[in-house]
N, C-alpha and C positions, 0 to 999 in steps of 0.2 A: 815217904812217899807222898804226893801231891795229888789229891783228887779233886776232878773237876766236876762241879755241879752242872749239869744238863737241865735246862728247862722245856719244856712242851710246850706247843702252841697250836690252836685249834684255829683254823681258817674257815671263814663261812663266805660264799658268793650268792649275793643277793640277785636270782636271776630275774626278778621282777625289776631291778635297778639298772642290772648289767647290759650295757650296748655292745660288748665286744671288742673295744676300741684297742685292746692287746697291751694297755699299758703296765697294767701288772706283770703281763707275761715276759715282757722287755726288761723290767728295772728290776727284777727281782734276783739279787745274787746267789740266790742257793738253787734257782730254776725249779722252784716249787709248784709253777705252774706250767701246765700245758695246753695245747689246743686242738681239739678233733680237727679231722679232714674238713669238717664242714664250717670249723672256725671258732665253734663253740669252746670258752675257758673251761676250764675245770683244774682242781685242786691235784697235782700228780704225786706229790711227795712231802705231805705236812710235818713227816718227822724231821726232814730237812731245815724248816723253818727256824729263824734265829730270832724271829720277833723283832726284826729293824722298824717293822710298818711302814716300809716304803712304798708298798701297794695301797695300803689303807690311805695313807698320806695322799697320793696322787691320783688316786681313782676320782673321776671328776663327778659321778654319778653316787657316789658314798655307796658302793655296792659289795663292799670286802669289809669285813671286822676278823682282825685278828685278836686274839684273847689267850692270855696266859693261863693255863692249867695249873 
């Protein structure tokens, strides 16, 4: 039997820097982010994060931090 080890990640959005550009929302392959009716970005499903850090690397305002737990 093969067991696969899953890693967990913490995603933090610094609202002081985030300008709600939606880049993270659009590029996340696992749809971790969502937006409210007013357009505010939030982490919808942190457990789905695979740690690719695409959101962190493409954020123009350095507002996202992905950390392996």
